[in-house]
VMD Tcl script that draws the C-alpha trace (Angstrom):
set ca {
  {34.50 11.37 9.57}
  {32.56 9.36 12.16}
  {32.92 5.63 12.71}
  {29.63 5.07 10.91}
  {30.69 7.20 7.97}
  {33.89 5.15 7.68}
  {31.86 1.95 7.62}
  {29.63 3.30 4.87}
  {32.67 4.36 2.84}
  {34.23 0.92 3.27}
  {30.98 -0.63 2.08}
  {30.75 1.74 -0.91}
  {34.32 0.96 -1.99}
  {33.88 -2.79 -1.33}
  {36.62 -2.87 1.31}
  {34.18 -4.38 3.82}
  {30.61 -5.42 3.15}
  {28.93 -3.85 6.15}
  {25.48 -4.12 4.58}
  {25.73 -7.79 3.71}
  {23.93 -8.60 6.97}
  {20.86 -6.63 7.96}
  {17.14 -6.71 8.82}
  {16.20 -8.21 5.48}
  {13.85 -10.86 6.86}
  {10.16 -10.18 6.23}
  {7.82 -9.67 9.15}
  {5.38 -11.79 7.19}
  {6.00 -13.83 4.04}
  {2.77 -15.82 4.10}
  {-0.33 -14.58 2.27}
  {1.61 -12.41 -0.16}
  {2.09 -12.35 -3.93}
  {5.70 -13.35 -3.28}
  {4.57 -16.89 -2.48}
  {1.45 -17.11 -4.66}
  {1.37 -19.90 -7.23}
  {-2.42 -20.13 -7.45}
  {-4.17 -20.21 -10.81}
  {-6.50 -17.35 -9.91}
  {-4.10 -15.09 -8.00}
  {-5.70 -15.61 -4.59}
  {-2.55 -15.11 -2.54}
  {-4.39 -14.94 0.79}
  {-5.95 -18.38 0.35}
  {-3.02 -20.05 -1.36}
  {-0.53 -19.51 1.48}
  {-2.40 -18.67 4.72}
  {-0.88 -18.14 8.16}
  {-1.95 -21.66 9.13}
  {0.53 -23.02 6.58}
  {3.47 -20.79 7.49}
  {4.97 -22.87 10.29}
  {4.94 -26.09 8.23}
  {5.38 -25.02 4.60}
  {8.73 -24.01 3.11}
  {8.81 -20.65 1.39}
  {10.53 -20.25 -1.96}
  {11.30 -16.56 -2.44}
  {11.85 -15.27 1.06}
  {11.67 -16.00 4.78}
  {10.07 -14.35 7.79}
  {10.72 -14.13 11.50}
  {10.60 -12.00 14.63}
  {13.47 -9.49 14.96}
  {15.22 -11.38 12.18}
  {18.31 -10.76 10.09}
  {19.82 -12.44 7.04}
  {22.51 -11.92 4.46}
  {21.55 -9.73 1.51}
  {20.66 -12.75 -0.65}
  {18.72 -14.30 2.23}
  {20.58 -17.56 2.19}
  {21.19 -17.85 5.94}
  {18.58 -16.45 8.32}
  {18.32 -15.81 12.05}
  {15.27 -14.91 14.14}
  {13.78 -15.45 17.59}
  {11.02 -17.94 18.35}
  {9.08 -17.88 21.64}
  {6.63 -20.02 23.58}
  {4.78 -19.02 26.73}
  {3.49 -22.50 27.49}
  {-0.06 -21.49 26.54}
  {-0.04 -20.87 22.78}
  {-1.06 -23.68 20.38}
  {2.04 -22.98 18.24}
  {5.47 -21.39 18.62}
  {5.50 -17.65 18.05}
  {7.90 -17.63 15.08}
  {6.42 -14.84 12.94}
  {3.90 -12.03 13.11}
  {0.20 -12.82 12.87}
  {-2.31 -10.67 11.09}
  {-5.54 -10.63 9.16}
  {-5.66 -11.20 5.44}
  {-7.38 -8.68 3.20}
  {-10.74 -10.51 3.20}
  {-10.59 -11.14 6.97}
  {-10.10 -7.58 8.22}
  {-13.03 -5.19 8.30}
  {-10.57 -2.55 7.05}
  {-8.48 -4.93 4.98}
  {-5.05 -6.39 5.66}
  {-3.70 -5.74 9.15}
  {-0.98 -7.15 11.44}
  {-2.30 -7.79 14.96}
  {0.92 -7.63 16.96}
  {2.97 -5.07 18.91}
  {6.55 -4.73 17.72}
  {8.92 -1.80 17.46}
  {12.09 -1.10 15.46}
  {13.93 0.98 18.05}
  {17.29 1.64 16.43}
  {19.30 0.94 13.29}
  {22.36 2.59 11.79}
  {22.71 2.79 7.98}
  {25.43 0.11 7.99}
  {23.36 -2.06 10.36}
  {26.32 -2.05 12.74}
  {23.81 -1.63 15.57}
  {20.15 -2.66 15.55}
  {17.53 -2.92 18.28}
  {14.00 -4.35 18.23}
  {11.20 -4.85 20.78}
  {8.43 -7.44 20.65}
  {5.66 -7.59 23.26}
  {4.65 -11.17 23.96}
  {1.59 -12.02 26.02}
  {1.80 -14.53 28.84}
  {-1.67 -15.75 27.92}
  {-2.63 -17.78 24.87}
  {-2.53 -15.65 21.72}
  {-6.15 -15.05 20.55}
  {-5.77 -16.09 16.90}
  {-9.37 -17.23 16.47}
  {-10.93 -14.33 18.36}
  {-9.10 -11.72 16.29}
  {-10.29 -13.25 13.03}
  {-13.88 -13.90 14.07}
  {-14.50 -10.51 15.70}
  {-13.00 -8.52 12.83}
  {-15.04 -10.52 10.32}
  {-18.17 -9.76 12.34}
  {-17.53 -6.02 12.28}
  {-18.49 -3.83 9.37}
  {-16.60 -1.24 7.37}
  {-17.78 1.63 9.56}
  {-16.88 -0.15 12.82}
  {-13.48 0.27 14.49}
  {-10.98 -2.55 14.13}
  {-10.73 -5.14 16.88}
  {-7.11 -4.89 18.02}
  {-4.91 -7.23 20.02}
  {-5.08 -5.01 23.10}
  {-8.90 -5.18 22.94}
  {-8.77 -8.91 23.72}
  {-7.48 -8.18 27.24}
  {-4.41 -10.38 27.04}
  {-2.14 -7.54 28.24}
  {-4.23 -6.69 31.31}
  {-2.37 -6.54 34.64}
  {0.92 -6.39 32.69}
  {0.73 -10.09 31.86}
  {3.35 -9.91 29.13}
  {7.05 -10.12 28.34}
  {9.12 -7.40 26.71}
  {11.54 -9.13 24.34}
  {14.43 -6.88 23.30}
  {16.71 -8.11 20.51}
  {19.97 -6.25 19.83}
  {22.68 -6.70 17.22}
  {26.17 -5.17 17.19}
  {28.78 -5.90 14.53}
  {32.37 -6.43 15.60}
  {33.21 -6.53 11.89}
  {31.16 -6.81 8.73}
  {31.00 -10.58 9.28}
  {31.01 -10.76 13.09}
  {27.50 -10.23 14.46}
  {26.99 -10.11 18.22}
  {23.48 -10.59 19.59}
  {21.65 -10.04 22.85}
  {18.12 -11.18 23.64}
  {16.82 -9.62 26.86}
  {13.50 -10.82 28.29}
  {11.63 -8.70 30.86}
  {8.77 -10.15 32.87}
  {6.42 -7.18 33.28}
  {3.93 -9.00 35.52}
  {3.95 -9.30 39.31}
  {4.13 -13.10 39.17}
  {6.90 -15.59 38.39}
  {6.56 -16.74 34.77}
  {8.26 -19.25 32.48}
  {9.16 -18.69 28.85}
  {10.87 -20.75 26.15}
  {13.27 -18.73 24.00}
  {14.57 -20.31 20.79}
  {17.17 -18.32 18.85}
  {16.82 -19.99 15.46}
  {19.23 -20.28 12.53}
  {18.15 -21.69 9.18}
  {18.76 -21.73 5.44}
  {16.15 -20.54 2.99}
  {15.01 -23.55 1.00}
  {16.56 -23.08 -2.44}
  {17.35 -26.74 -3.08}
  {13.80 -28.09 -3.48}
  {13.15 -26.06 -6.65}
  {16.18 -27.09 -8.71}
  {17.94 -30.40 -9.23}
  {21.27 -28.61 -9.67}
  {21.17 -26.67 -6.39}
  {23.55 -27.96 -3.73}
  {21.97 -28.26 -0.29}
  {23.57 -26.33 2.61}
  {23.97 -27.87 6.04}
  {23.93 -27.04 9.76}
  {25.81 -29.25 12.19}
  {26.87 -29.11 15.81}
  {30.51 -30.11 15.88}
  {31.33 -28.80 19.36}
  {29.25 -27.80 22.40}
  {27.89 -24.28 22.13}
  {28.58 -23.94 18.41}
  {26.60 -24.61 15.24}
  {28.56 -24.84 12.00}
  {26.70 -23.37 9.00}
  {28.02 -24.35 5.56}
  {26.55 -22.89 2.37}
  {27.85 -23.46 -1.19}
  {27.96 -19.73 -2.03}
  {27.92 -17.98 1.35}
  {30.69 -20.15 2.77}
  {31.25 -21.05 6.42}
  {29.77 -19.36 9.46}
  {29.80 -20.32 13.15}
  {26.87 -19.64 15.45}
  {27.87 -19.45 19.13}
  {25.31 -19.65 21.93}
  {25.94 -19.18 25.62}
  {24.92 -21.54 28.45}
  {22.53 -23.74 26.47}
  {22.58 -27.52 26.67}
  {19.71 -28.32 24.29}
  {19.99 -27.66 20.56}
  {17.23 -28.83 18.22}
  {17.75 -29.67 14.54}
  {15.25 -30.23 11.75}
  {14.91 -29.46 8.02}
  {13.41 -26.42 6.33}
  {11.18 -28.77 4.31}
  {7.41 -28.69 3.83}
  {5.35 -30.98 6.05}
  {3.32 -32.38 3.15}
  {1.66 -34.98 5.35}
  {0.16 -32.35 7.66}
  {-0.90 -29.88 4.97}
  {-1.73 -32.01 1.94}
  {-2.07 -35.59 3.17}
  {0.95 -36.69 1.13}
  {3.81 -38.71 2.57}
  {6.85 -36.63 3.51}
  {10.07 -37.24 1.62}
  {12.05 -36.48 4.78}
  {11.34 -37.43 8.43}
  {12.30 -33.95 9.66}
  {10.25 -30.98 8.48}
  {9.88 -27.22 8.97}
  {7.59 -27.46 12.01}
  {9.69 -30.14 13.69}
  {10.95 -27.80 16.42}
  {7.39 -26.54 16.99}
  {6.17 -30.12 17.35}
  {8.97 -30.95 19.77}
  {8.38 -27.95 22.04}
  {4.60 -27.55 21.92}
  {3.44 -31.11 21.27}
  {6.21 -33.05 23.00}
  {7.07 -35.07 19.89}
  {10.67 -36.02 20.66}
  {11.10 -37.80 17.33}
  {10.29 -34.60 15.41}
  {13.89 -33.36 15.65}
  {17.08 -34.96 14.43}
  {19.06 -36.46 17.31}
  {22.14 -36.58 15.06}
  {22.38 -32.76 15.29}
  {22.24 -32.08 11.57}
  {19.78 -30.24 9.35}
  {18.94 -26.96 7.63}
  {17.10 -25.39 10.59}
  {18.32 -25.34 14.18}
  {17.48 -23.62 17.46}
  {19.15 -23.30 20.83}
  {16.45 -24.01 23.41}
  {16.41 -21.85 26.55}
  {13.83 -22.42 29.28}
  {13.78 -19.33 31.49}
  {12.04 -18.70 34.79}
  {11.61 -15.00 35.51}
  {10.46 -13.59 38.81}
  {8.19 -10.55 39.03}
  {9.79 -7.64 37.12}
  {12.93 -9.74 36.54}
  {14.94 -9.81 33.32}
  {17.49 -12.19 31.82}
  {19.80 -11.85 28.83}
  {20.93 -14.45 26.30}
  {24.16 -13.80 24.39}
  {24.82 -15.17 20.89}
  {27.29 -14.63 18.08}
  {27.21 -15.35 14.33}
  {30.66 -15.00 12.82}
  {33.06 -16.04 10.06}
  {35.74 -16.67 12.71}
  {36.32 -20.26 13.79}
  {39.10 -19.53 16.28}
  {37.44 -17.31 18.88}
  {39.05 -17.78 22.30}
  {36.42 -15.89 24.29}
  {33.08 -15.56 22.52}
  {31.23 -13.70 25.27}
  {33.94 -12.05 27.33}
  {34.95 -8.44 27.82}
  {35.38 -7.87 24.07}
  {31.78 -8.90 23.42}
  {30.36 -6.32 25.82}
  {32.84 -3.65 24.77}
  {31.72 -3.98 21.14}
  {28.09 -3.56 22.17}
  {28.92 -0.50 24.24}
  {30.97 1.03 21.43}
  {28.29 0.50 18.79}
  {25.58 1.87 21.07}
  {27.53 5.01 21.93}
  {29.67 5.88 18.91}
  {27.84 4.92 15.73}
  {25.64 7.99 15.34}
  {26.26 10.32 12.42}
}
mol new
graphics top color blue
foreach p $ca { graphics top sphere $p radius 0.5 }
foreach p [lrange $ca 0 end-1] q [lrange $ca 1 end] { graphics top cylinder $p $q radius 0.2 }
display resetview
């Protein structure tokens, strides 16, 4: 029996819940029947991409290279900003059914490179342009084209010319069923020095806004380099991040003022981190380091063809003595080499 087969047997017999954490986060939750409360069933119009960064979902969450527990209570994903985009890159963009000349279509380049059945090892690649993402151009050109015309793809916009992009690799390796080690490796594929903001983000799905009897979970930063995540049914988890001095907190609450012109019930909203990074609104995040959505903020400068790696860890252990030492890298090596069936 291989190591992976043992993990699957432990999961089947409930000795260890290896599948509790996995790639259960949607690539795209917006514009779907899952979040459609319209009277006429027009899911595309009821929850468009323009709302996604500022409007809390009810039934699921989305993110880039994301994971969550199997009930999607606590979520993790990677947000990015190249200094040019009008918004953080927090989720995949695509055309709705009416917008695409061939119907619904995601206009991104992302690859699921590896995943074992127990999710003990997972690897993902996202290609992120160093130029401003052409949201408007993709919509307008595809709407202009007819059914018999080819689709207008992201590469057709020219934003990847001269290798002006980053390769963003995200890897997960489980030390145990509840100890999830993470690496985010950014490669600058261009021949120029480039800057990038990387925001590993942890948040709770908003379940409290829909029921008066639902207890609200909480994220806090009790010690440097650690976020404490407390959920009424999931319990306690600790999110460790390496060599990061800036941690941003907000709430996974709808920005009603932005979307609907109605006063917000809370000063901190879902797009608070976006507004802090992109728009420079320092008051958009909670300086008391408390909320239901939080991100470690890394500002990286990468020389031509240079790469850098960020190490993170989400675990049920609150007494780790060396979060990112030899053990961390040994676990990654072991899972990469010895998990195949």
